[in-house]
C-alpha positions in Angstrom: 18.7 13.2 7.3 19.8 10.0 5.6 21.1 7.0 7.8 24.5 5.8 7.4 25.2 2.0 7.1 28.8 0.9 7.0 30.4 -2.4 6.5 33.7 -3.3 7.7 36.1 -6.0 6.7 39.9 -6.3 6.9 41.0 -5.0 3.7 37.9 -3.5 2.1 38.7 -5.3 -1.0 35.8 -7.7 -1.3 33.6 -8.7 1.5 32.7 -5.3 2.8 32.5 -4.0 -0.8 30.1 -6.8 -1.8 27.9 -6.1 1.1 27.8 -2.5 0.4 26.8 -2.8 -3.3 24.5 -5.7 -2.3 22.6 -3.6 0.2 22.5 -0.7 -2.3 21.0 -2.8 -4.9 18.4 -4.2 -2.4 17.4 -0.8 -1.0 17.0 0.6 -4.6 14.9 -2.4 -5.6 12.7 -1.7 -2.4 12.5 2.1 -3.2 14.4 2.8 0.2 17.7 4.0 -1.4 16.9 7.8 -0.9 16.8 7.3 3.0 20.4 5.7 3.3 24.0 6.0 2.5 25.7 2.8 2.3 29.5 2.6 2.5 32.3 0.2 3.3 35.8 0.5 4.8 38.6 -1.8 6.1 40.7 -2.1 9.3 44.1 -2.5 7.5 46.3 0.5 8.0 44.9 1.2 11.4 46.7 0.9 14.9 50.0 0.2 13.3 49.0 -2.3 10.6 49.9 -2.3 7.2 47.8 -0.9 4.3 46.7 -3.5 1.8 49.1 -4.1 -0.8 46.7 -2.9 -3.6 43.6 -0.7 -3.2 41.2 -2.7 -5.7 40.2 -6.2 -6.1 41.1 -6.0 -9.9 44.8 -5.5 -8.8 44.7 -9.1 -7.3 44.7 -11.3 -10.2 44.0 -14.7 -8.6 40.9 -13.2 -6.1 39.8 -11.1 -9.2 39.5 -13.8 -11.6 37.9 -16.3 -9.0 35.3 -13.7 -7.9 34.5 -12.3 -11.2 31.7 -14.8 -12.3 29.9 -14.7 -9.1 29.9 -10.9 -9.0 28.4 -10.9 -12.6 25.8 -13.7 -11.5 24.7 -11.4 -8.6 24.7 -8.2 -10.5 27.4 -6.6 -8.3 29.8 -4.3 -9.9 32.8 -3.2 -7.6 35.2 -2.2 -10.4 35.2 1.6 -9.3 35.8 0.8 -5.5 39.1 1.6 -4.1 40.1 0.7 -0.6 39.1 3.1 2.3 40.5 2.9 5.9 38.1 3.0 8.9 38.4 6.2 11.1 36.8 7.6 14.3 35.1 10.1 12.1 33.6 7.5 9.9 32.2 5.5 13.0 31.0 8.7 14.7 28.8 9.6 11.5 27.6 6.0 11.0 24.1 5.0 12.1 25.1 1.4 12.2 28.5 -0.1 11.7 28.6 -3.9 10.6 31.7 -6.2 11.2 32.2 -8.8 8.4 33.5 -11.3 10.9 34.7 -11.9 14.6 38.3 -10.5 14.0 37.1 -7.2 12.8 34.5 -7.1 15.4 36.7 -7.8 18.4 39.4 -10.3 17.7 42.1 -8.4 15.8 44.3 -5.9 17.8 42.9 -3.1 15.6 39.2 -4.6 15.8 36.3 -2.1 15.9 35.7 -2.7 19.4 39.3 -2.1 20.4 39.5 1.1 18.4 36.1 2.5 19.0 34.7 1.3 22.5 32.7 4.2 23.0 30.6 3.3 19.9 30.0 -0.4 20.7 26.2 0.1 20.8 26.1 0.7 17.0 28.7 -2.1 15.9 27.2 -5.4 14.9 28.3 -8.8 13.7 27.4 -9.5 10.0 26.7 -13.1 11.0 23.6 -11.9 12.9 22.2 -11.8 9.3 23.5 -15.2 8.2 21.7 -18.7 8.4 22.9 -20.2 11.7 25.0 -17.1 12.4 27.8 -18.3 10.3 30.8 -16.1 9.7 31.7 -14.8 6.4 35.1 -16.3 5.6 37.6 -14.0 4.2 38.7 -15.1 0.8 41.8 -13.2 0.5 44.7 -15.1 -1.1 42.4 -17.7 -2.5 42.0 -18.4 -6.2 39.0 -20.6 -5.6 36.0 -19.8 -7.7 33.7 -21.9 -5.4 35.0 -20.0 -2.2 34.5 -16.6 -3.7 31.1 -17.6 -5.1 30.1 -19.0 -1.6 31.3 -15.7 0.1 29.4 -13.5 -2.5 26.2 -15.5 -2.3 26.2 -15.8 1.5 26.6 -12.0 1.7 23.9 -11.3 -0.7 21.5 -13.9 0.3 22.0 -12.7 4.1 21.2 -9.1 2.8 18.4 -10.2 0.7 16.7 -12.2 3.5 17.4 -9.8 6.4 18.0 -6.2 5.4 15.2 -5.3 7.7 17.2 -6.4 10.6 19.7 -3.7 9.9 17.0 -1.2 9.6 16.0 -2.2 13.2 19.3 -1.8 14.5 19.2 1.8 13.4 15.5 2.0 14.5 14.2 3.0 11.0 10.8 1.8 9.8 11.1 0.8 6.2 7.7 1.8 5.5 7.9 5.4 6.4 
């Protein structure tokens, strides 16, 4: 049975989607893609919070234009992705759930730990994969190409260098 790796950010518009597609590319390159399902979700719309204004990055002109060069540079195509809201069912099925920042992990009123405390053993910080355990800043609202490139590069680099850590979190030997 395939293991499910789930990334979660606030809006499921950019960071978690980039992580999802980056990891899919990495697993495919390493001939591991047949063993995993990789997906992404957002916190928005849970626990009384508002849904994102739009469901796709392309509907946010400023952010879309700013992220486009970096997405192309890193070979990440998220054009078909549409927002998905995290649910208990998703968390229950996931082998591991990875929060893109501290707010998503535990800081927000609708954070993963506050919504799904019974599943805390399978919820991890994305920052555990980054150099010096740095948080991945949410670029929502920014038209800065530099910021979007940094976010996309940092996600891709962390996953490229440390995807085996995720596999260890779900107790999978990548060489089986």
